[in-house]
N, C-alpha and C positions, 0 to 999 in steps of 0.2 A: 573441497570448497564446492559451494553452491551458489551459481548466482541467479537471476533474474530469468535472462532467459533460456537457462537449462532447466529453472522450476517449471516454469512457462510451458515448455514442452513435453518434459515427463509429468502435469498436469493433466493437461491435454487428452495426453496419449495414455492415461490409465484411466480419464474416463470414457473415451470411446471403447476403452476393452473390455474393462470392469463397471462403469455405470452403470443401475438402473432406471429402467424407465418409469417416467412418473407427467402426471401433470400437476403444473402449480398451478393454475386454473383450466376452464375450458379451451382459451385460446394458446394454452403454453405448454404445447410436448416436450420433453427433453429429458436427457441422461443426465444423474445424478451420484453424487458421490456425499454420504455423511462423514462429519467428523474429520477433517482433515486437517492435518500440522504439517508446517514444513520450515525448517531452521534454514531462511537464505543467509550466510554467511560471509558470503563474496556475492551483495548485491549485482554492484558494476565491473564484475569479473575482470578486477585488479590483480587477480595470482597470487596476491600477500595481505595480508591483514594491516601489515605496518602502512602502504600505501594508505590506506584511509585516514591517519595521520593528517594529511599533506591534500585530502580530498576537501574541498569547500561547496557549501549549496551553492554558490556562483558558478564555480568550476564544474559543478555536476552539471548545471543546466547547458552551460556551454557545449559540453560533450554530447548531453542531449541534442541540442539545436544540431549539431555537426552528422549525425545519423548515424554515431557509430554503434546506436544499438538496435538498430532498426533489423527486424527479423522480414525474413521473407515471408510474404503470405497471412504477414500476423494485419489486423484489419486498422490498428493504432501506432503508425510510425513517423517519421520525419516531422513535420511541424504539427500535425495534431498532436503526438505522443510531447513537444515541447511545451505546448500553450497548455495540456490539460495538468501538469509537471508545474508549469509557472504562475497558474491558479491556485497555486496557492495563497500568492502574496493578493488575492483579492477577495475582500472581505463582505462587499454584498452578496445577494441571493441571486443577481444578475437575469433576476426574473423567473429564476425557476422556483419549483415549489422550495426546494433544499439546494444545497449543495455544502461541498466537506468544507471548504473552506469558510465559509459561512456562519456553517454549525460549530466548527472549533473554534474560530476567533470570536462571534460574536455571539454564542450563546446562551440566552440568558442575560445579556449583556458583558457575558466573560468572555476577554481574552482568554481561553483555553491551553492554550501553547504558553505564555506567560505564567498563567497557574502551576502549568507543569515545570516549568525552569526554576520559578521558587521552589518548589517542592524542595525538587531534586540540589538546590544549592542551600537550604537550609538544614538537607539532612541527606549525604548522597547515598547511603544505604535505601532512602524513602522507597515505601509499594505505594504511596500516595500520588505519585504524579500520574496521573489518568484524566482523559478528554474522554465526553459522550458526546454522541449524534442525536440521539433520539429524544425526541420531547413530549413526554405522555400529554400533553395537554392542544400541543399542534397536531402530533400525527395519532392521536386516538381512533380517529375517524377518519382520517386519509387510509387511499390505497398506495399512496406512492411515499413510502417510508425509507429513513437512510439502510442502505444495505450493509456500511460499516460501522460498525453500534459506537466500540470502544479503540480507544488507544491507551498507550499505558509503555511510558517511559522508566526504563530501570539501570541504574548503575550499578555492576561488580565489575573487582579486579583490576578496574582502570580503562574497562570500554561501558559505553552508554547505546544499549538495546533499545530498538522500537519493536512493540507488540501488539500487533492488531487483530480484532476480532470482526468476523461478517457474519453476520445471520443467515446471510445470501449471496453468492457471488456466480457471475456469468464468468466463466472461466476463458473463455475463448475471445469474448467478444472484448473483457474489462480487466480481469485480474491483471494482464502486462502493466497498464498504463497505472494501472490502481496501487501495483507495487513499487513503481518508479516515483509517483507520487507519496507514499508514505515512506521509500528510503529518503525522498528531499528533504521530509519534515524531521526523521531523525538526523542527519548530517546538518541540516540547521540547528536541530538544538545541539547538539556536539557543537557547532561552533560557539551558538552563543553563549552556553556554560563557562566554555574554554574561555571568553573573552573575560569573566567573571571570576576565574578560579585562580589562582599562586599556585607552584610550586609543578608539578606535573599533570601534563593536559589530559584530558581522555581522548581515546580511540572511539570508533566507529563500529561496533562488532554486529552490526545486520541487522537484518527482519526475522520476528519469531511471527510467522503467520497462522491463525485458526480460522476456521469455517466453518461452523453447522451443515452445510448446503451448495457445494461447489459442484454447478454443471453446467452443460452444454445444451442451447436448444436446439431441438429438433431441425428448423430452418436453417443454423448454422455446420449442419453436421458435414455435408460437401465440403464445405470450406476448410472444416477443421482438420478433414482426413487428407487437404492439399498440404495443411500449414506441417503437419509429420512428414509426409512425401520428400514436402521441397528442403527440411532440413534435416533429412538421413546423414 
């Protein structure tokens, strides 16, 4: 079973060892891995899948706040990680060009979390429970567009999984918090669907992660190596 912490260390180490040097633009030198996929089937390191039946979004927030998931030399931990995960409940853009919660919960005036939930409740086997963050009108001429592009909820064999696609992902600086944020959405969806259905309740089956470009910026290389050394 693969936790977020194990995946994070593996992914950072993979890019340090195998990543190809490239430039995103003239100001951003980085090491990059293309076409990445991980199935994080035990995101919170509970060791047993059955324990996710009792893990709620509220309990997850309490455990994040407690510091249980903090990793030495990871740039986002403690209160910063807690506030990032909890931010899913904040619908406005908070003065930024975009935020993921704003794009998921208010995009085009649509609460896409609710839309995904209704599609699952209408047809448990649906492949249409999808949320997007890109806005061709708003983002067409912007330099800063969402890295996370798509979320999808899939239910099979009594388990709800969440699938995410990143066009670009800062693995050292953002991947760890991104995965807790997405896990929170998945567990919250499991909780919400289970409130509505009769009979056997769904379990949470983890996160399927996809990215076109996973990378570490050149100015983070020393800190990334320290991360790996500190957690051997």
